[in-house]
KEFIFI-238224 format. One record per residue: x, y, z of N, C-alpha, C in turn. Coordinates in steps of 0.05 Angstrom, whole numbers, plus 5000, padded with zeros to 4 digits. Example, Ala and Ser with C-alpha at 12.3 -4.5 7.8 and 13.67 -1.06 7.14 Angstrom:
<zados>
526448865156524649105156526449345156
525749555142527349795143525850015157
</zados>
This chain:
<zados>
231147061452231947001470229246711489
230846581495229946291508229546361541
226746381548226646381575225546151585
227746171611226945851629226745921662
226045691665226145781700228045561710
230245641724231945451737231645281754
232344961761231544791772232444871802
230844781822232144831844233844731857
235744511842237044391845239944521839
239044621826242444811807241745111816
244745281822245145521833245445641814
243645921808243846071790246446221790
248046281760249846361768252746281779
254946511776257146371793256646471817
258746341834259646471864260346751856
260846941878261247211863264547191870
265547151843268647091838269246811854
268646651853268746431861271846271853
271646251821274246181825276046431813
278146491836279946731823281646731801
283146531787283046521769281546691737
278446601743277146661723276547011732
276247031758276047371763278447531750
281347371752283647471736282647531708
281747331702281347351671279447591670
277447651678274447751672275948001675
278048201695279148341696281648411671
282248161670284048271641282448261618
280648171612280048171583278048451594
276548611610275948831607278049061606
279849021618282249251607283449131592
282249001575283948941542286248861542
287148761559290448631563290848411546
287848221540288048031525288148071494
289548121473288548091443285947941439
284347971420282247841415283447591396
281547411402282247181389283147161356
281347361348281847401309284347531300
285847711327288447781317290547551322
289947341344292847131349291646891333
288946971316289146731289289146801270
290846841253291146921223289446811207
288646541218286946451191286746201205
284046061202282645861209285445651212
284145471237285845221231286945051210
288444951207289344771182286944551179
285544551165284144391148285143991151
283543891155283843601150284343541122
285843281111285843261088283043201072
280343261075278343201065277543381053
278843741065278443981060275744081074
275643941101273644071122274644251139
273944291156274444431181275844231212
276444321223277044201253276644311276
276044261297274644391319276144141340
278844421363280244291379278044251405
278143971417276244001435278843831464
278144021488278543981513277243741530
278243601544275943411557278243171571
276743011592278442881604276942511607
275142451579275142241576277042081561
278141981583281341811577280741531580
278441391600279041101599277740971572
278640741563277040561549274640621543
272540611563269440561557269440881539
271341081557269841321558270941421530
273741321516274441351486271841271468
271041021473270340851457267041071453
266641121471264541341476263541581464
265741691472267141951449267341861423
268341621415268541671393265941591369
263441581387261441571372261041831364
260942071378260642401376263142371344
265942341355268142361329267142291307
266242061307265641881276263542041260
261142131278259142321264259742521257
262342661276262842881261264842911240
265542671236267242661214266242631183
263342511190261242471165260342791161
260542901173259843241159262843371159
264843281151267843341145268543531166
268143431185269443631209271743461229
273443541230275843341245275443431277
275543301295275643271322279143211331
279943481342283143511356283043471377
283943311395283343231419286043271440
284543461460286343511477285643401507
286543131505285542951528286942931561
285843071578288043071605286442871619
288142621626287742501652286642611678
285442461690284542571722281842511733
281442421752278842381751277042631758
274242671759272342781765273743081748
275343071727276243241711277743481727
278443481749280943611762283043841749
284343561740286543711718284943831696
283843821681282843901659281844161662
279744191691279544491698282444671695
284244571703286944741708287644711683
287844601669289244661642287644851623
284644841626282545021614283545281617
283445361646284545561652286645681648
288645531641291245641637291445701610
289045551583289845651566287545851550
285945861568284146131568286046381574
287646321593289346541607292246631585
292846501575294746481548293246431519
290646541519289846611491289046331473
289846091488290145941471287545791475
284445911481281845691490281945481472
281245241473280145031452278145191449
276545081416273645071400271045011421
272544781430270444591450271444531477
269844531500271344331520268744231534
269844071553267343871569267344071592
265044121597264644261625261644141643
262644181663259843991683258644311695
256344251703254744401728255144741723
254544791745254245081743256345191731
259145171725261045271729260745421691
258445331679257645381656257245731660
256345711678255146021685258146241687
258946141699262146231713263346331685
263546131658265046191640263446461624
260246391618258646501608258246761614
257846801639258047171650260647301638
263247121630264447291620264747231591
263047261588262247321555264147181533
265146901537266346711530265546481517
263646401517262446141508259746231493
259946051467257846131444255046091451
253546201454250246101455248946011428
247145801440246745611421243645581426
242445831425239045911420238745791406
239045831376238145801355238345541346
240745291358240745081351238244971372
238545081400236444861408233844931406
232545181399229845241387229545091363
231245061339230644881317230044631329
232344471348231644231352229644101376
228544361387226544341408227344201430
229544291441231444181458230044171487
227644391495226644401518224244221523
223744231498221344011504221943691502
224443711498226043351482227143271510
228543411522229943351543229243401576
230943241592228943321616229843691637
226943631639226943931655229344011665
231143911685233343911698235444031690
236143771661237843861648238044071630
235344031617234944391607235744661619
235344641643236144841661238644861673
240344701678243144631676244844811653
244044711621244944941603243845101598
242345341610241245511609242545731629
244045941621244446201633243346431631
241946551647240046841643238646801613
237946581614235546561586236646401559
239846371562241846371541242646001537
242545921524242945651526246345691513
247845511530250445541534251745361535
250945071534252844781523250344631519
251544371507249944171490250643941509
248243731513248343561532249043241519
250943101529250942861518249242541545
249342621564248142451582248442491606
247042341623246442371651247442141670
249342171685250441951706249241891728
248641681736247841671765249841601788
250841771797253141711828252741531841
250741521856249441351876249341071864
250940921851250540631839252240421855
251740231861253040021873253839831852
255539651854256639511833257839261849
257038941840258738821856259238591844
261138331856262038131837259837941847
258537831817255537591826257337361827
259837311831261137041838261237031861
261337271876262437261903259237271920
257637421905255637371926254037151917
254337051895252236711900254136541914
257436561912258736351926257636461955
256936691972257136712001254236752011
252636691989249736791994248737041998
248937251981249337531993247937671976
246337821985243937981967245038341968
244738401949245538731947244138891971
245939001982244939192008242839342003
241139402016238339642006239439732032
240339732048240939972067244039862078
245740122098247640082107247839822127
245739772140245039552159245539302149
244639342115245539092104248039032094
248739322088251839262084252939142101
252839272134254639202146255038872153
252038812150252238492153253638322127
253638452109255338252078258038372096
259138542104262038592115262638442135
261038352154261738132176261437892165
260337782138259337442126261937432108
264037762108266537692082268737722105
268837732132271037752142272337432151
275037422147276037262138276637062117
275337202094275737042073277337162049
278337322058281437422054279837652020
277137732018276437842002276038172013
275738332011275138652011272738752010
270838752031268538882018267939042005
269439371997269439531987271639641975
271739611951273939731928273840001940
276040171945275240361955278540561945
278040811942282140901935281041211957
283641301957284041411972285141801959
283841751937283941991916280842221932
281342461931280042631949277142641931
276842611907273942641893273242311907
274042171905272841901906271841871936
274041971955272641991976270642101984
270042381962267842531974266042441961
265942291931263642061922262341981946
263541871959262441601978260741771999
262042052006261242152030258142332015
258142391987255742481982253842261975
254142071976252441811974251341822004
253141792028252341712053251241942053
250642202052249442462054246142432049
246442212020243642302011241642012021
243541842028241941692050240441772072
242641822084241541962112238842062111
238642332091236642412100234942512067
235442352049233142502026234842732008
233542881982235943021971233843271985
232443332007231743682015234643732033
235243512048238043592062240043662048
239743392035242643482012243143752004
240843861986240744111976241644332001
240744342019241644502035243844502049
245344312049248244312046250144322030
249044252002251544271986249844551955
247744591960247244801941245645081961
244845011982244245241996247145362012
247745132018251145192031250245332064
247745182068246545292097248445182121
249345372135251645272163250345142178
247645182189246145032211245744762197
245544712175244544402164248044202173
249644382171252144242171252844242206
252044362221251644332254248844102267
247344062245245343872252246743582253
245243492272245543202285246242962260
244542972231245142852217247942872204
249843022208251143042189253742942209
253442922238255342832249254942442249
252542402245252042182241253642052209
253342242190254342192166258042172170
258742382181261842322188262442082205
260942002220261141662234261541542223
259441472202258641292181261441252169
261341552155264741452142267041382147
267541492168269941412183270241002187
266940952193266540662199267140452185
267340582151266940442132269740402124
271540522135274240482131274740162138
273440052160273839762164273239482140
272139632123271239532098272539512074
274739742083275839892055280139712054
280439622038283239612030285639662046
286239612065289239692077291039712081
292839842066292840062069290940232049
290840462056288440582033290140742014
290140711993291840831975290440981949
291841231945290441401917291041211893
288541141888288840941857286741061833
286840991815284741051794282140941793
279941071788277740941794277540661780
278840641759278840441739280340231746
281840321771283640071785281739911806
279940091819277740041825275039771819
274839901793273039691785275439521772
276839461772278639241768278739091792
279339171807279639061837277338921842
273739011843271238851845271038661828
271338711800270738541778272938241775
275038411789276638081791276637861813
276337971834274637841858276737951879
278638101883280238221899277838361917
275438491910273438631926271138571919
269338561932266538531931264238741922
265138991931263339171920264839331914
263539621902264839841887263040041888
262340341896260040511903261140661879
260640781861261840961836259640961816
260941261805258341321785257841171759
255841111751255840871728256840861713
259641111705260541071683262640791687
262640731714264140431719262740211700
260040131699259339951685260140011649
260240191648261340251615263840191617
265340231636268640151637268439841633
266739671655267239411651265539321629
264139321619262639291594265439321573
267239491573268139601557270839351553
270839161577272238981583271738701578
269838741562268538511549266338301582
266338511604263538371626260738471620
258838281628256538431629254638501650
252938661652250938601682250038291679
249738261704248638021718250537811704
252537801699254137611691256837631703
258637721699260137761719260238031744
258638191730257638411763255238471754
253738501778252138681784251738931796
249339011790248839361796245939461815
246739621827243939671847244039951851
242040091871243540371887244040301911
246440501912248540521931246240481966
246440361979245340362003243340552018
240740542017239640732028239340932008
239840961985238841111962237141001942
236040821937234740681918232040811908
230841091918229041301916229541441894
232341491903233641761892234941681871
236642011858237242021836240442201844
242942141850245142381853246342291817
246042531812246842571784248742731781
250242721757251542891741252042881712
251843081690251443081665253643091649
254342911629256842981609255143281588
257043471592256943651571259043811550
258343871532260344111516259044321520
261344521520261144811514262844881498
261745081479263745211461265045481469
267745591460268145881465267446081442
267446221450266346421417268546441400
270446591420273346761402271546901379
272746861360272147071339269246991322
268246731328266146591318266446511286
269546481284270446301259269046081254
269245861292268245611284265845561293
264345741286260845751295259445521282
259945571260258345341242258445061247
261445021257262144771260261344631285
262044851303260344801331257944791334
256144891321253544891316252244641314
254644491292254244221279254344031296
256544121318257343871340254843901363
254344171365252144141383249444041371
248744021354246343871335246943551340
248143431333249743201336249643121357
250343241383250043141407247143071412
245343191401242743141409240742961401
241942871379241242661355239942381365
237542281364236442041385239141741379
240541861352242141691344244541541362
245541911368247741931384247541841409
245642021424244441961449244941691452
243441551439242641171445245241031444
247941101432249740981422251141091444
252341341453254041451466253141301500
251341311505250941241533250440951537
249840821520249940581521252840501522
254840561510257940511517258340661545
257740851549258541051569257640951595
255440861592253540681616251940951632
251341101621249541401637246741281616
246041491617242441521601242341761588
240441741572239941991555239242251565
239542461554237842691564235742721549
235042561535231742591519229842421542
227142531546225442471562224842111551
224642131526223141831515224341591513
223741431533225841191537226541101520
229941061525231440871501230440581507
230240401479228840191478231640021487
234040171487236539891484237239961514
237140111526237440071557237439751573
239739761588240539481601239039541625
238839361651237139341670238139551689
241139691685242539881710241140121698
241340161665240140441659238040421659
235640311654233040301658231440371692
233940301708232640291740233940641740
235940791725236940981729235341171712
233841141697231941271683230141251697
228641111703225941121710225741251744
228041301762228841471781229241761778
230641811754231042091742228542251736
227042051724225042151706222942151727
223342151758220642211771220642531787
222742621776222842991778225643001801
225243321802227443421821226943421850
224443261860224643191882225743021896
226142821867227742581881231042591867
231342831853234342761849236342891863
239242931860240143111878242843221860
243343351860245543441845249443391855
250443261841253243181855254143361859
255543401888258343661895260543631879
261243291881264643241863263743331841
261543301826262243341792260843601789
260543771806260144051801256644101795
255743911801252744041796251744141818
252544151843250944331860252544661870
255244651860255444881870258044911852
260245221858261545301842264645101856
266545211834269044981841270545021871
270445331871271845351899269945271921
267145341926266045121946267044841953
266244771923266644471924269144311934
271844441924274544421927274244411958
273644561975273944632000273144502011
271244382001268744132021270443912016
271443831997272443641982275543521994
276743772003279143722015278543692055
276043832060275743772083275643482090
273743332074272342982066275642932076
276842852057278642792058281542792078
281842992090283643072115281942932132
280042922135278342782153279042452160
277942442135277942072130280842072140
282642132124285641982129286842022149
286642312175287942412197285742302220
286442062242284741962256285042132274
286942332275287442492302284642792303
283342812277280842922272278342802282
277142962302274442872304271542912284
270442772291267742792277266943022276
266943162306266143422318267143612305
269943692309271943872290271343872257
270343642246271043642221267743752210
265743682233262343882230262644172235
264744252253264844532252266544712227
267844492223269544652200268144662172
266444482177264944442147263444762151
261344712174259344912177261545262172
264245242187265745482175265645542146
266245362134266945382107264045442095
261545322099260145472086258745782094
259345852122258546072129260446242116
263146132109264346442098263746422067
263346132059262846222031260446352025
257646332038255846392029254946702035
257246772062257847122067259647202036
260747092031262347191999260647191974
257846971982256147091960254647311960
254447371981252547491982253347831994
256347921986257948071989257148251965
</zados>
């Protein structure tokens, strides 16, 4: 057994039946109502022409850069005579994929591999459904080679239950270099600086901030503002500890006021648009800036754009010292263990230095390895340096399941979207509602 101490940034184990469908699944499995996968699969999947096996992989990497990045893994897997069978589910932040995964498992059709992010590892692992990768991790010396925060996330009760691919920085600001040069602008280090840019762009026909009305994109802006307001310690009190008093703090009122004020910098009317469209609007000159995870950089690169040429990068205002992070990871369903050898091969490949370097270069993220990758661009080097400072400077993304379970995350994200889009709801009302959510969910965890 691998002994590990979980980072203060991550919550141990699942919320008490935080996902209703998982509770149902646990009960179903306990009662023996689902046939074993060994019974449902009379033989292994049909092998590819080369004579090897195959792995069905569910994920939400569907944009141009995401497909290109994951093909690095697909091609390496093919060299081992293992075919990657794609189940790609579109949708930002993996919300659609999460629903499909639950339905597949309940229908006894779980994929051999799935993209999973954050604390939900524990929810699946506690049901006994995930293959443990202890031997692979020990043989590959994962604990020594990777960042401690990532190592902690992969562990559940002393067992490694996922394989890591990369680390994304959510608090990233991208800007159109031509617009910034034309109007003599510099990347905003504070929100006051941001406000000055908005004023300078008034009457130019340029939207200061590209933004979508999608719930997860609005909530991403909200968590950036939260980190900027008072740093990782207060952020963790809100989204990891779910402390009701933290939501009633005056700082939360200021965050909500700032969030609502940013509407003046956004396109009107605000519509639900994919994040790829938001990136396109920034680089085309329709908008001047975009606050988005650094996967946006990967997408811009895939479109032929280069850092410090067509676009620039900087930390989101007020967050330059901090790293709001999410990770790309793969988990393996155990089933009847017929695919274990291939699954372990895939896990080993994800941690190879060559795959780590190439995948993250394309994806826009940074490697999970502590050693600095010499191929990082300016944006990635800044992300790596900041993450390397350690947990006191890191904040786990609420939106991307790094901070808490899906039930809690969904409730907060929905409340933030509701507040932003409905001007009849006051900041004080939303503050009380968020505190009530925290109080209810915290009580449920302790029952």
